[in-house]
N, C-alpha and C positions, 0 to 999 in steps of 0.2 A: 504494500500500500504506500502510495506517495504521500509525503507530508508537505504542508505548505511552508515555504520559507518566509521568515518575518517580513522582508521588504515587500512581498506580494500580498500579504494579508489584508492590506487596505482595499484591494480590489474585491475581496471576498466577504468582508465584514460590512453588511449593509447598514448597521447602526452608525458606522463612521462615515457613510456616504450620503449625507443629507442633501448635498448639492454637488454635482459634478458638471463642470461647464461643457456644453455641447458646442464646440467651436469649429467643427469641420463639416463640410457638406460633401456627401458621398459622391455626387456627380462631378464635383471638382477634383476630388481625390482619384476618381477612376481614371481620369486623363493622366494625372501624375503617375499613377501606378501602372499605366500601360494597358488598362482594360479597354480594348478597342470595341468590343460588342457589349450591348446591354446585358446579355446573358452572363458575361464575365463578372460584372458587378453583382448581379442577382445571385449567382452561384457562390461568390465570395461572402456575400451577406448571409446566405443560408448556412454556410459552413461556420461563420462567426457565431450565428445564433445557436447552432448545435453545440459549439464549444462552450458557450455561456451556459447552456442548459446542463451540460455534462459537469461543469465545475460549479454549478449553483451561483453563477454571477447573474444578477438581475438585468435582463436585456433592456428594460425600459429606462434604466439609469444611464446606459451608454449608447442607446440607439433611439431616436425619435423620428417617426414618420412625419414628414411635412409636405405641404402642397405649395408648388411654385407656379405663379401665373406668368406666362410669357405671351404677350399679345392677347389673342382670344383663346389660347390653349392653357390647360391646367395639367401640370406634371407632378408626379410624386417623387420625392427625394428623401434623404435621411440626414439628420443632424447627428454627429458622432462625437463622443468624448475622445480624449487622447487614446485611451485603451481601445475604444471602438474602431478608431482609425488604424491602429496597429493590427487589430484582429482582421480588419478588412484587407489589409496588405498581405499578411502571412497566410491567409486562407484563399488566396487567388490560385490560379493554375500554376503548377510547378514548371510548366513550359514557358511561362512569362519570365523574361530575364530580370525584371525588377523584383518580382516575387522571389525568384530563386536567389538573387543577390541578398535580399532581406533575410531569408532563411539561413543562408550561409553566414551572414553577419552575426545572427543570434548564436549560431553554433560556435563561432570563433570567440565570442565574448561571453 
């Protein structure tokens, strides 16, 4: 059984997470992360949500669905915390060079 390391406990103890700033927009990060298709972003979000569920991290603290109006069109997007943006990155396709580089960085450090 894996045990939690002290520096990461803040992500798991919901009593200490009264307010987590949601300062990243998933659609903007998807370009930066090299997600060229809408499906890439949706798959990474789904994997991030599954990870949160497996680790008992409250999804609604780190991910918030928002609606963006552009002209006469309405689009859905996600506001993310720092942890949410990190999870979005590392849960992308391993064939994506940006994702692969991020995973390797975590391994090295």
